[in-house]
N, CA, C and O atoms as a Tripos MOL2 file, in Angstrom:
@<TRIPOS>MOLECULE
protein
  288   287    72     0     0
PROTEIN
NO_CHARGES

@<TRIPOS>ATOM
      1 N         -45.3520  -44.0800  166.3040 N.3       1 MET1
      2 CA        -44.5230  -43.0570  166.8950 C.3       1 MET1
      3 C         -44.2710  -41.9910  165.8290 C.2       1 MET1
      4 O         -43.9300  -42.3080  164.6890 O.2       1 MET1
      5 N         -44.4410  -40.7330  166.2090 N.am      2 ASP2
      6 CA        -44.1890  -39.6410  165.2750 C.3       2 ASP2
      7 C         -42.6900  -39.4360  165.0810 C.2       2 ASP2
      8 O         -41.8840  -39.7090  165.9700 O.2       2 ASP2
      9 N         -42.3500  -38.9540  163.9120 N.am      3 ASN3
     10 CA        -40.9580  -38.7520  163.5260 C.3       3 ASN3
     11 C         -40.6830  -37.2500  163.4910 C.2       3 ASN3
     12 O         -41.0800  -36.5750  162.5410 O.2       3 ASN3
     13 N         -40.0200  -36.7250  164.4990 N.am      4 PHE4
     14 CA        -39.7270  -35.2900  164.5540 C.3       4 PHE4
     15 C         -38.4640  -35.0100  163.7570 C.2       4 PHE4
     16 O         -37.4120  -35.6000  164.0030 O.2       4 PHE4
     17 N         -38.5860  -34.0990  162.7960 N.am      5 GLU5
     18 CA        -37.4950  -33.8770  161.8530 C.3       5 GLU5
     19 C         -36.9490  -32.4670  161.8320 C.2       5 GLU5
     20 O         -35.9030  -32.2290  161.2280 O.2       5 GLU5
     21 N         -37.6180  -31.5250  162.4680 N.am      6 ALA6
     22 CA        -37.1490  -30.1410  162.4070 C.3       6 ALA6
     23 C         -37.3350  -29.4790  163.7600 C.2       6 ALA6
     24 O         -38.2660  -29.7880  164.5040 O.2       6 ALA6
     25 N         -36.4240  -28.5560  164.0590 N.am      7 ILE7
     26 CA        -36.5200  -27.7770  165.2870 C.3       7 ILE7
     27 C         -36.0050  -26.3740  164.9940 C.2       7 ILE7
     28 O         -35.0430  -26.1960  164.2470 O.2       7 ILE7
     29 N         -36.6540  -25.3880  165.5870 N.am      8 ALA8
     30 CA        -36.2260  -23.9980  165.4340 C.3       8 ALA8
     31 C         -36.5300  -23.2680  166.7330 C.2       8 ALA8
     32 O         -37.4950  -23.5900  167.4260 O.2       8 ALA8
     33 N         -35.7090  -22.2950  167.0510 N.am      9 ALA9
     34 CA        -35.9250  -21.4780  168.2460 C.3       9 ALA9
     35 C         -35.7820  -20.0170  167.8630 C.2       9 ALA9
     36 O         -34.8670  -19.6420  167.1300 O.2       9 ALA9
     37 N         -36.6960  -19.1920  168.3680 N.am     10 ILE10
     38 CA        -36.6150  -17.7570  168.1060 C.3      10 ILE10
     39 C         -36.7470  -17.0010  169.4170 C.2      10 ILE10
     40 O         -37.4410  -17.4350  170.3360 O.2      10 ILE10
     41 N         -36.0720  -15.8720  169.4860 N.am     11 ALA11
     42 CA        -36.1620  -15.0030  170.6580 C.3      11 ALA11
     43 C         -37.4030  -14.1340  170.5180 C.2      11 ALA11
     44 O         -37.6240  -13.5300  169.4680 O.2      11 ALA11
     45 N         -38.2020  -14.0690  171.5550 N.am     12 MET12
     46 CA        -39.4160  -13.2620  171.5610 C.3      12 MET12
     47 C         -39.0880  -11.8660  172.0980 C.2      12 MET12
     48 O         -38.0900  -11.6990  172.7990 O.2      12 MET12
     49 N         -39.9090  -10.8660  171.7800 N.am     13 PRO13
     50 CA        -39.6340   -9.4960  172.2340 C.3      13 PRO13
     51 C         -39.5370   -9.3480  173.7530 C.2      13 PRO13
     52 O         -38.8310   -8.4670  174.2420 O.2      13 PRO13
     53 N         -40.2380  -10.2020  174.5010 N.am     14 ASP14
     54 CA        -40.2080  -10.0920  175.9640 C.3      14 ASP14
     55 C         -39.0370  -10.8400  176.5940 C.2      14 ASP14
     56 O         -38.9330  -10.9080  177.8180 O.2      14 ASP14
     57 N         -38.1500  -11.4050  175.7650 N.am     15 GLY15
     58 CA        -36.9910  -12.1260  176.2810 C.3      15 GLY15
     59 C         -37.1960  -13.6260  176.3790 C.2      15 GLY15
     60 O         -36.2450  -14.3640  176.6370 O.2      15 GLY15
     61 N         -38.4170  -14.0850  176.1790 N.am     16 ALA16
     62 CA        -38.6900  -15.5220  176.1980 C.3      16 ALA16
     63 C         -38.1530  -16.1540  174.9160 C.2      16 ALA16
     64 O         -37.7570  -15.4500  173.9870 O.2      16 ALA16
     65 N         -38.1450  -17.4660  174.8740 N.am     17 THR17
     66 CA        -37.7300  -18.2040  173.6820 C.3      17 THR17
     67 C         -38.8820  -19.0950  173.2500 C.2      17 THR17
     68 O         -39.4650  -19.8070  174.0680 O.2      17 THR17
     69 N         -39.2080  -19.0540  171.9670 N.am     18 ARG18
     70 CA        -40.2240  -19.9560  171.4180 C.3      18 ARG18
     71 C         -39.5030  -21.0280  170.6150 C.2      18 ARG18
     72 O         -38.7070  -20.7270  169.7260 O.2      18 ARG18
     73 N         -39.7970  -22.2890  170.9440 N.am     19 VAL19
     74 CA        -39.1900  -23.4290  170.2670 C.3      19 VAL19
     75 C         -40.2740  -24.1310  169.4530 C.2      19 VAL19
     76 O         -41.3360  -24.4760  169.9720 O.2      19 VAL19
     77 N         -39.9850  -24.3360  168.1640 N.am     20 TYR20
     78 CA        -40.8900  -25.0590  167.2770 C.3      20 TYR20
     79 C         -40.2860  -26.4240  166.9670 C.2      20 TYR20
     80 O         -39.0870  -26.5410  166.7150 O.2      20 TYR20
     81 N         -41.1300  -27.4550  166.9890 N.am     21 ILE21
     82 CA        -40.7180  -28.8010  166.6140 C.3      21 ILE21
     83 C         -41.7240  -29.3070  165.5810 C.2      21 ILE21
     84 O         -42.9340  -29.1850  165.7750 O.2      21 ILE21
     85 N         -41.2200  -29.8730  164.4860 N.am     22 LEU22
     86 CA        -42.0710  -30.3200  163.3860 C.3      22 LEU22
     87 C         -41.9150  -31.8180  163.1720 C.2      22 LEU22
     88 O         -40.8010  -32.3360  163.1010 O.2      22 LEU22
     89 N         -43.0450  -32.5060  163.0720 N.am     23 SER23
     90 CA        -43.0090  -33.9400  162.7590 C.3      23 SER23
     91 C         -43.5400  -34.1590  161.3500 C.2      23 SER23
     92 O         -44.2470  -33.3130  160.8020 O.2      23 SER23
     93 N         -43.1930  -35.2930  160.7780 N.am     24 ASP24
     94 CA        -43.5880  -35.6490  159.4210 C.3      24 ASP24
     95 C         -44.3570  -36.9600  159.4760 C.2      24 ASP24
     96 O         -44.0020  -37.8630  160.2330 O.2      24 ASP24
     97 N         -45.4100  -37.0620  158.6750 N.am     25 ASP25
     98 CA        -46.2060  -38.2910  158.6890 C.3      25 ASP25
     99 C         -45.6430  -39.3920  157.7950 C.2      25 ASP25
    100 O         -46.1480  -40.5140  157.8080 O.2      25 ASP25
    101 N         -44.6000  -39.0830  157.0160 N.am     26 ASN26
    102 CA        -43.9680  -40.0750  156.1370 C.3      26 ASN26
    103 C         -44.9800  -40.7990  155.2460 C.2      26 ASN26
    104 O         -44.7860  -41.9620  154.8950 O.2      26 ASN26
    105 N         -46.0550  -40.1040  154.8850 N.am     27 PHE27
    106 CA        -47.1190  -40.6650  154.0380 C.3      27 PHE27
    107 C         -47.7610  -41.9040  154.6660 C.2      27 PHE27
    108 O         -48.2430  -42.7900  153.9600 O.2      27 PHE27
    109 N         -47.7610  -41.9540  155.9840 N.am     28 SER28
    110 CA        -48.3320  -43.0900  156.6990 C.3      28 SER28
    111 C         -49.5960  -42.6500  157.4310 C.2      28 SER28
    112 O         -49.6190  -41.5880  158.0520 O.2      28 SER28
    113 N         -50.6400  -43.4610  157.3570 N.am     29 HIS29
    114 CA        -51.8720  -43.1430  158.0850 C.3      29 HIS29
    115 C         -51.7030  -43.3510  159.5950 C.2      29 HIS29
    116 O         -52.5710  -42.9560  160.3740 O.2      29 HIS29
    117 N         -50.6140  -43.9560  160.0030 N.am     30 ARG30
    118 CA        -50.3540  -44.1830  161.4290 C.3      30 ARG30
    119 C         -49.5890  -43.0340  162.0820 C.2      30 ARG30
    120 O         -49.4390  -43.0010  163.3030 O.2      30 ARG30
    121 N         -49.1100  -42.1040  161.2810 N.am     31 GLN31
    122 CA        -48.3590  -40.9690  161.8120 C.3      31 GLN31
    123 C         -49.0780  -39.6760  161.4700 C.2      31 GLN31
    124 O         -49.9930  -39.6590  160.6470 O.2      31 GLN31
    125 N         -48.6500  -38.5860  162.1150 N.am     32 ARG32
    126 CA        -49.2510  -37.2790  161.8900 C.3      32 ARG32
    127 C         -48.1710  -36.2650  161.5690 C.2      32 ARG32
    128 O         -47.0140  -36.4190  161.9600 O.2      32 ARG32
    129 N         -48.5680  -35.2270  160.8530 N.am     33 THR33
    130 CA        -47.6990  -34.0730  160.6720 C.3      33 THR33
    131 C         -48.1240  -33.0530  161.7160 C.2      33 THR33
    132 O         -49.2710  -32.6050  161.7280 O.2      33 THR33
    133 N         -47.2010  -32.6890  162.5880 N.am     34 LEU34
    134 CA        -47.5050  -31.7670  163.6820 C.3      34 LEU34
    135 C         -46.4940  -30.6360  163.7110 C.2      34 LEU34
    136 O         -45.3110  -30.8360  163.4390 O.2      34 LEU34
    137 N         -46.9720  -29.4500  164.0420 N.am     35 LEU35
    138 CA        -46.0980  -28.3240  164.3520 C.3      35 LEU35
    139 C         -46.3850  -27.9620  165.7970 C.2      35 LEU35
    140 O         -47.4580  -27.4500  166.1170 O.2      35 LEU35
    141 N         -45.4240  -28.2280  166.6670 N.am     36 LEU36
    142 CA        -45.5740  -27.9380  168.0910 C.3      36 LEU36
    143 C         -44.7860  -26.6840  168.4280 C.2      36 LEU36
    144 O         -43.6910  -26.4750  167.9040 O.2      36 LEU36
    145 N         -45.3360  -25.8490  169.2980 N.am     37 ALA37
    146 CA        -44.6470  -24.6410  169.7510 C.3      37 ALA37
    147 C         -44.6090  -24.6560  171.2760 C.2      37 ALA37
    148 O         -45.6200  -24.9040  171.9320 O.2      37 ALA37
    149 N         -43.4380  -24.3870  171.8230 N.am     38 PHE38
    150 CA        -43.2440  -24.3280  173.2650 C.3      38 PHE38
    151 C         -42.6580  -22.9670  173.6080 C.2      38 PHE38
    152 O         -41.6830  -22.5400  172.9900 O.2      38 PHE38
    153 N         -43.2390  -22.2850  174.5810 N.am     39 ASP39
    154 CA        -42.7140  -21.0020  175.0330 C.3      39 ASP39
    155 C         -41.9370  -21.2110  176.3230 C.2      39 ASP39
    156 O         -42.4770  -21.6940  177.3180 O.2      39 ASP39
    157 N         -40.6640  -20.8400  176.2930 N.am     40 LEU40
    158 CA        -39.8060  -20.9290  177.4710 C.3      40 LEU40
    159 C         -39.6690  -19.5280  178.0370 C.2      40 LEU40
    160 O         -39.1900  -18.6380  177.3350 O.2      40 LEU40
    161 N         -40.0710  -19.3000  179.2770 N.am     41 PRO41
    162 CA        -40.0280  -17.9490  179.8320 C.3      41 PRO41
    163 C         -38.6040  -17.4230  179.9540 C.2      41 PRO41
    164 O         -37.6450  -18.1790  180.1070 O.2      41 PRO41
    165 N         -38.5040  -16.1040  179.8800 N.am     42 ALA42
    166 CA        -37.1970  -15.4550  180.0580 C.3      42 ALA42
    167 C         -36.7670  -15.6520  181.5000 C.2      42 ALA42
    168 O         -37.5870  -15.7300  182.4140 O.2      42 ALA42
    169 N         -35.4810  -15.7280  181.6700 N.am     43 ARG43
    170 CA        -34.9820  -15.8860  183.0270 C.3      43 ARG43
    171 C         -33.7430  -15.0240  183.1720 C.2      43 ARG43
    172 O         -32.9120  -14.9410  182.2670 O.2      43 ARG43
    173 N         -33.6380  -14.4020  184.2930 N.am     44 GLU44
    174 CA        -32.5040  -13.5220  184.5330 C.3      44 GLU44
    175 C         -31.2830  -14.3620  184.8750 C.2      44 GLU44
    176 O         -31.3020  -15.1580  185.8140 O.2      44 GLU44
    177 N         -30.2390  -14.1750  184.1100 N.am     45 ALA45
    178 CA        -29.0190  -14.9540  184.3240 C.3      45 ALA45
    179 C         -28.1050  -14.2380  185.3070 C.2      45 ALA45
    180 O         -27.9460  -13.0190  185.2540 O.2      45 ALA45
    181 N         -27.5140  -15.0070  186.1940 N.am     46 ASP46
    182 CA        -26.5260  -14.4670  187.1200 C.3      46 ASP46
    183 C         -25.2600  -15.2900  186.9490 C.2      46 ASP46
    184 O         -25.1040  -16.3560  187.5440 O.2      46 ASP46
    185 N         -24.3710  -14.7760  186.1320 N.am     47 PHE47
    186 CA        -23.1520  -15.5130  185.8300 C.3      47 PHE47
    187 C         -21.9550  -15.0200  186.6370 C.2      47 PHE47
    188 O         -20.8390  -15.4960  186.4320 O.2      47 PHE47
    189 N         -22.1650  -14.0940  187.5310 N.am     48 SER48
    190 CA        -21.0390  -13.4820  188.2290 C.3      48 SER48
    191 C         -20.2090  -14.4980  189.0080 C.2      48 SER48
    192 O         -18.9830  -14.3950  189.0160 O.2      48 SER48
    193 N         -20.8220  -15.4500  189.6460 N.am     49 GLU49
    194 CA        -20.1000  -16.4190  190.4720 C.3      49 GLU49
    195 C         -19.7290  -17.6820  189.7000 C.2      49 GLU49
    196 O         -18.7970  -18.3880  190.0850 O.2      49 GLU49
    197 N         -20.4580  -17.9770  188.6030 N.am     50 ARG50
    198 CA        -20.2950  -19.2690  187.9480 C.3      50 ARG50
    199 C         -19.4630  -19.2330  186.6820 C.2      50 ARG50
    200 O         -19.1110  -20.2900  186.1580 O.2      50 ARG50
    201 N         -19.1410  -18.0700  186.1770 N.am     51 THR51
    202 CA        -18.4360  -17.9840  184.9070 C.3      51 THR51
    203 C         -17.0060  -17.5260  185.1310 C.2      51 THR51
    204 O         -16.7570  -16.4870  185.7420 O.2      51 THR51
    205 N         -16.0820  -18.3100  184.6310 N.am     52 ALA52
    206 CA        -14.6730  -17.9290  184.7210 C.3      52 ALA52
    207 C         -14.3310  -17.0460  183.5270 C.2      52 ALA52
    208 O         -14.8530  -17.2510  182.4310 O.2      52 ALA52
    209 N         -13.4750  -16.0860  183.7310 N.am     53 ARG53
    210 CA        -13.0380  -15.2210  182.6380 C.3      53 ARG53
    211 C         -11.6610  -15.6630  182.1900 C.2      53 ARG53
    212 O         -10.7690  -15.8980  183.0060 O.2      53 ARG53
    213 N         -11.5050  -15.7710  180.9090 N.am     54 PHE54
    214 CA        -10.2280  -16.1640  180.3480 C.3      54 PHE54
    215 C          -9.6960  -15.0100  179.5150 C.2      54 PHE54
    216 O         -10.3710  -14.5230  178.6080 O.2      54 PHE54
    217 N          -8.5130  -14.5880  179.8220 N.am     55 GLU55
    218 CA         -7.8650  -13.5220  179.0610 C.3      55 GLU55
    219 C          -6.8260  -14.1650  178.1620 C.2      55 GLU55
    220 O          -6.0520  -15.0100  178.6110 O.2      55 GLU55
    221 N          -6.8020  -13.7740  176.9050 N.am     56 ARG56
    222 CA         -5.8030  -14.3090  175.9730 C.3      56 ARG56
    223 C          -4.5640  -13.4290  175.9830 C.2      56 ARG56
    224 O          -4.6410  -12.2010  176.0040 O.2      56 ARG56
    225 N          -3.4450  -14.0870  175.9660 N.am     57 ALA57
    226 CA         -2.1900  -13.3580  175.8370 C.3      57 ALA57
    227 C          -2.0720  -12.8630  174.4010 C.2      57 ALA57
    228 O          -2.6010  -13.5090  173.4960 O.2      57 ALA57
    229 N          -1.3940  -11.7340  174.1570 N.am     58 PRO58
    230 CA         -1.2780  -11.2030  172.7910 C.3      58 PRO58
    231 C          -0.7420  -12.2180  171.7930 C.2      58 PRO58
    232 O          -1.1630  -12.2120  170.6360 O.2      58 PRO58
    233 N           0.1690  -13.0840  172.2040 N.am     59 GLU59
    234 CA          0.7360  -14.0560  171.2620 C.3      59 GLU59
    235 C          -0.2610  -15.1660  170.9050 C.2      59 GLU59
    236 O          -0.0450  -15.8860  169.9300 O.2      59 GLU59
    237 N          -1.3370  -15.3180  171.6670 N.am     60 ASP60
    238 CA         -2.3520  -16.3280  171.3720 C.3      60 ASP60
    239 C          -3.4100  -15.8390  170.3850 C.2      60 ASP60
    240 O          -4.2150  -16.6310  169.8950 O.2      60 ASP60
    241 N          -3.4120  -14.5660  170.0980 N.am     61 ARG61
    242 CA         -4.4410  -14.0190  169.2160 C.3      61 ARG61
    243 C          -4.1810  -14.4130  167.7730 C.2      61 ARG61
    244 O          -3.0330  -14.5070  167.3390 O.2      61 ARG61
    245 N          -5.2390  -14.6380  167.0480 N.am     62 VAL62
    246 CA         -5.1380  -15.0100  165.6380 C.3      62 VAL62
    247 C          -4.9200  -13.7500  164.8200 C.2      62 VAL62
    248 O          -5.6170  -12.7510  164.9970 O.2      62 VAL62
    249 N          -3.9520  -13.8070  163.9280 N.am     63 SER63
    250 CA         -3.7230  -12.6640  163.0440 C.3      63 SER63
    251 C          -4.0960  -13.0590  161.6250 C.2      63 SER63
    252 O          -4.1060  -14.2400  161.2790 O.2      63 SER63
    253 N          -4.3990  -12.0660  160.8140 N.am     64 ARG64
    254 CA         -4.7780  -12.3340  159.4280 C.3      64 ARG64
    255 C          -3.5450  -12.6920  158.6100 C.2      64 ARG64
    256 O          -2.4840  -12.0820  158.7450 O.2      64 ARG64
    257 N          -3.7140  -13.6920  157.7620 N.am     65 VAL65
    258 CA         -2.6440  -14.1030  156.8550 C.3      65 VAL65
    259 C          -2.9890  -13.5480  155.4840 C.2      65 VAL65
    260 O          -4.1110  -13.7360  155.0160 O.2      65 VAL65
    261 N          -2.0470  -12.8640  154.8220 N.am     66 PRO66
    262 CA         -2.3530  -12.3090  153.5010 C.3      66 PRO66
    263 C          -2.7430  -13.4130  152.5210 C.2      66 PRO66
    264 O          -2.1640  -14.4990  152.5270 O.2      66 PRO66
    265 N          -3.7310  -13.1180  151.6830 N.am     67 ALA67
    266 CA         -4.1730  -14.0820  150.6710 C.3      67 ALA67
    267 C          -3.0730  -14.2600  149.6380 C.2      67 ALA67
    268 O          -2.3350  -13.3210  149.3400 O.2      67 ALA67
    269 N          -2.9640  -15.4720  149.0920 N.am     68 SER68
    270 CA         -1.9410  -15.7160  148.0690 C.3      68 SER68
    271 C          -2.2950  -14.9410  146.8100 C.2      68 SER68
    272 O          -3.4610  -14.6360  146.5600 O.2      68 SER68
    273 N          -1.2890  -14.6290  146.0310 N.am     69 SER69
    274 CA         -1.5210  -13.8210  144.8330 C.3      69 SER69
    275 C          -1.5690  -14.7010  143.5960 C.2      69 SER69
    276 O          -0.5860  -14.8140  142.8640 O.2      69 SER69
    277 N          -2.7090  -15.3160  143.3700 N.am     70 GLY70
    278 CA         -2.9120  -16.0830  142.1410 C.3      70 GLY70
    279 C          -2.1460  -17.3850  142.1070 C.2      70 GLY70
    280 O          -2.0770  -18.1000  143.1070 O.2      70 GLY70
    281 N          -1.5520  -17.7050  140.9250 N.am     71 GLY71
    282 CA         -0.9180  -19.0020  140.7170 C.3      71 GLY71
    283 C           0.5710  -19.0110  140.9410 C.2      71 GLY71
    284 O           1.2740  -19.7650  140.2680 O.2      71 GLY71
    285 N           1.0840  -18.2240  141.8410 N.am     72 ARG72
    286 CA          2.5270  -18.2250  142.0970 C.3      72 ARG72
    287 C           2.9330  -19.3390  143.0000 C.2      72 ARG72
    288 O           4.1150  -19.4800  143.3140 O.2      72 ARG72
@<TRIPOS>BOND
     1     1     2 1
     2     2     3 1
     3     3     4 2
     4     3     5 am
     5     5     6 1
     6     6     7 1
     7     7     8 2
     8     7     9 am
     9     9    10 1
    10    10    11 1
    11    11    12 2
    12    11    13 am
    13    13    14 1
    14    14    15 1
    15    15    16 2
    16    15    17 am
    17    17    18 1
    18    18    19 1
    19    19    20 2
    20    19    21 am
    21    21    22 1
    22    22    23 1
    23    23    24 2
    24    23    25 am
    25    25    26 1
    26    26    27 1
    27    27    28 2
    28    27    29 am
    29    29    30 1
    30    30    31 1
    31    31    32 2
    32    31    33 am
    33    33    34 1
    34    34    35 1
    35    35    36 2
    36    35    37 am
    37    37    38 1
    38    38    39 1
    39    39    40 2
    40    39    41 am
    41    41    42 1
    42    42    43 1
    43    43    44 2
    44    43    45 am
    45    45    46 1
    46    46    47 1
    47    47    48 2
    48    47    49 am
    49    49    50 1
    50    50    51 1
    51    51    52 2
    52    51    53 am
    53    53    54 1
    54    54    55 1
    55    55    56 2
    56    55    57 am
    57    57    58 1
    58    58    59 1
    59    59    60 2
    60    59    61 am
    61    61    62 1
    62    62    63 1
    63    63    64 2
    64    63    65 am
    65    65    66 1
    66    66    67 1
    67    67    68 2
    68    67    69 am
    69    69    70 1
    70    70    71 1
    71    71    72 2
    72    71    73 am
    73    73    74 1
    74    74    75 1
    75    75    76 2
    76    75    77 am
    77    77    78 1
    78    78    79 1
    79    79    80 2
    80    79    81 am
    81    81    82 1
    82    82    83 1
    83    83    84 2
    84    83    85 am
    85    85    86 1
    86    86    87 1
    87    87    88 2
    88    87    89 am
    89    89    90 1
    90    90    91 1
    91    91    92 2
    92    91    93 am
    93    93    94 1
    94    94    95 1
    95    95    96 2
    96    95    97 am
    97    97    98 1
    98    98    99 1
    99    99   100 2
   100    99   101 am
   101   101   102 1
   102   102   103 1
   103   103   104 2
   104   103   105 am
   105   105   106 1
   106   106   107 1
   107   107   108 2
   108   107   109 am
   109   109   110 1
   110   110   111 1
   111   111   112 2
   112   111   113 am
   113   113   114 1
   114   114   115 1
   115   115   116 2
   116   115   117 am
   117   117   118 1
   118   118   119 1
   119   119   120 2
   120   119   121 am
   121   121   122 1
   122   122   123 1
   123   123   124 2
   124   123   125 am
   125   125   126 1
   126   126   127 1
   127   127   128 2
   128   127   129 am
   129   129   130 1
   130   130   131 1
   131   131   132 2
   132   131   133 am
   133   133   134 1
   134   134   135 1
   135   135   136 2
   136   135   137 am
   137   137   138 1
   138   138   139 1
   139   139   140 2
   140   139   141 am
   141   141   142 1
   142   142   143 1
   143   143   144 2
   144   143   145 am
   145   145   146 1
   146   146   147 1
   147   147   148 2
   148   147   149 am
   149   149   150 1
   150   150   151 1
   151   151   152 2
   152   151   153 am
   153   153   154 1
   154   154   155 1
   155   155   156 2
   156   155   157 am
   157   157   158 1
   158   158   159 1
   159   159   160 2
   160   159   161 am
   161   161   162 1
   162   162   163 1
   163   163   164 2
   164   163   165 am
   165   165   166 1
   166   166   167 1
   167   167   168 2
   168   167   169 am
   169   169   170 1
   170   170   171 1
   171   171   172 2
   172   171   173 am
   173   173   174 1
   174   174   175 1
   175   175   176 2
   176   175   177 am
   177   177   178 1
   178   178   179 1
   179   179   180 2
   180   179   181 am
   181   181   182 1
   182   182   183 1
   183   183   184 2
   184   183   185 am
   185   185   186 1
   186   186   187 1
   187   187   188 2
   188   187   189 am
   189   189   190 1
   190   190   191 1
   191   191   192 2
   192   191   193 am
   193   193   194 1
   194   194   195 1
   195   195   196 2
   196   195   197 am
   197   197   198 1
   198   198   199 1
   199   199   200 2
   200   199   201 am
   201   201   202 1
   202   202   203 1
   203   203   204 2
   204   203   205 am
   205   205   206 1
   206   206   207 1
   207   207   208 2
   208   207   209 am
   209   209   210 1
   210   210   211 1
   211   211   212 2
   212   211   213 am
   213   213   214 1
   214   214   215 1
   215   215   216 2
   216   215   217 am
   217   217   218 1
   218   218   219 1
   219   219   220 2
   220   219   221 am
   221   221   222 1
   222   222   223 1
   223   223   224 2
   224   223   225 am
   225   225   226 1
   226   226   227 1
   227   227   228 2
   228   227   229 am
   229   229   230 1
   230   230   231 1
   231   231   232 2
   232   231   233 am
   233   233   234 1
   234   234   235 1
   235   235   236 2
   236   235   237 am
   237   237   238 1
   238   238   239 1
   239   239   240 2
   240   239   241 am
   241   241   242 1
   242   242   243 1
   243   243   244 2
   244   243   245 am
   245   245   246 1
   246   246   247 1
   247   247   248 2
   248   247   249 am
   249   249   250 1
   250   250   251 1
   251   251   252 2
   252   251   253 am
   253   253   254 1
   254   254   255 1
   255   255   256 2
   256   255   257 am
   257   257   258 1
   258   258   259 1
   259   259   260 2
   260   259   261 am
   261   261   262 1
   262   262   263 1
   263   263   264 2
   264   263   265 am
   265   265   266 1
   266   266   267 1
   267   267   268 2
   268   267   269 am
   269   269   270 1
   270   270   271 1
   271   271   272 2
   272   271   273 am
   273   273   274 1
   274   274   275 1
   275   275   276 2
   276   275   277 am
   277   277   278 1
   278   278   279 1
   279   279   280 2
   280   279   281 am
   281   281   282 1
   282   282   283 1
   283   283   284 2
   284   283   285 am
   285   285   286 1
   286   286   287 1
   287   287   288 2
@<TRIPOS>SUBSTRUCTURE
     1 MET1         2 RESIDUE 1 A MET
     2 ASP2         6 RESIDUE 1 A ASP
     3 ASN3        10 RESIDUE 1 A ASN
     4 PHE4        14 RESIDUE 1 A PHE
     5 GLU5        18 RESIDUE 1 A GLU
     6 ALA6        22 RESIDUE 1 A ALA
     7 ILE7        26 RESIDUE 1 A ILE
     8 ALA8        30 RESIDUE 1 A ALA
     9 ALA9        34 RESIDUE 1 A ALA
    10 ILE10       38 RESIDUE 1 A ILE
    11 ALA11       42 RESIDUE 1 A ALA
    12 MET12       46 RESIDUE 1 A MET
    13 PRO13       50 RESIDUE 1 A PRO
    14 ASP14       54 RESIDUE 1 A ASP
    15 GLY15       58 RESIDUE 1 A GLY
    16 ALA16       62 RESIDUE 1 A ALA
    17 THR17       66 RESIDUE 1 A THR
    18 ARG18       70 RESIDUE 1 A ARG
    19 VAL19       74 RESIDUE 1 A VAL
    20 TYR20       78 RESIDUE 1 A TYR
    21 ILE21       82 RESIDUE 1 A ILE
    22 LEU22       86 RESIDUE 1 A LEU
    23 SER23       90 RESIDUE 1 A SER
    24 ASP24       94 RESIDUE 1 A ASP
    25 ASP25       98 RESIDUE 1 A ASP
    26 ASN26      102 RESIDUE 1 A ASN
    27 PHE27      106 RESIDUE 1 A PHE
    28 SER28      110 RESIDUE 1 A SER
    29 HIS29      114 RESIDUE 1 A HIS
    30 ARG30      118 RESIDUE 1 A ARG
    31 GLN31      122 RESIDUE 1 A GLN
    32 ARG32      126 RESIDUE 1 A ARG
    33 THR33      130 RESIDUE 1 A THR
    34 LEU34      134 RESIDUE 1 A LEU
    35 LEU35      138 RESIDUE 1 A LEU
    36 LEU36      142 RESIDUE 1 A LEU
    37 ALA37      146 RESIDUE 1 A ALA
    38 PHE38      150 RESIDUE 1 A PHE
    39 ASP39      154 RESIDUE 1 A ASP
    40 LEU40      158 RESIDUE 1 A LEU
    41 PRO41      162 RESIDUE 1 A PRO
    42 ALA42      166 RESIDUE 1 A ALA
    43 ARG43      170 RESIDUE 1 A ARG
    44 GLU44      174 RESIDUE 1 A GLU
    45 ALA45      178 RESIDUE 1 A ALA
    46 ASP46      182 RESIDUE 1 A ASP
    47 PHE47      186 RESIDUE 1 A PHE
    48 SER48      190 RESIDUE 1 A SER
    49 GLU49      194 RESIDUE 1 A GLU
    50 ARG50      198 RESIDUE 1 A ARG
    51 THR51      202 RESIDUE 1 A THR
    52 ALA52      206 RESIDUE 1 A ALA
    53 ARG53      210 RESIDUE 1 A ARG
    54 PHE54      214 RESIDUE 1 A PHE
    55 GLU55      218 RESIDUE 1 A GLU
    56 ARG56      222 RESIDUE 1 A ARG
    57 ALA57      226 RESIDUE 1 A ALA
    58 PRO58      230 RESIDUE 1 A PRO
    59 GLU59      234 RESIDUE 1 A GLU
    60 ASP60      238 RESIDUE 1 A ASP
    61 ARG61      242 RESIDUE 1 A ARG
    62 VAL62      246 RESIDUE 1 A VAL
    63 SER63      250 RESIDUE 1 A SER
    64 ARG64      254 RESIDUE 1 A ARG
    65 VAL65      258 RESIDUE 1 A VAL
    66 PRO66      262 RESIDUE 1 A PRO
    67 ALA67      266 RESIDUE 1 A ALA
    68 SER68      270 RESIDUE 1 A SER
    69 SER69      274 RESIDUE 1 A SER
    70 GLY70      278 RESIDUE 1 A GLY
    71 GLY71      282 RESIDUE 1 A GLY
    72 ARG72      286 RESIDUE 1 A ARG
């Protein structure tokens, strides 16, 4: 059984996603080192009905805290 150890995904110019998966042979003659690439076609998302919008109240917003001044 091959041992897959790495995965990466990149956005293609046409909106598709290319996923790379890398296996390692672990210095074994029974395994292989492979670089596999899969192209996932772009798909138009329609989130209008399925996505809820959450509005944060002003008091829930994170504000910046001043950094401490040295060793005081």
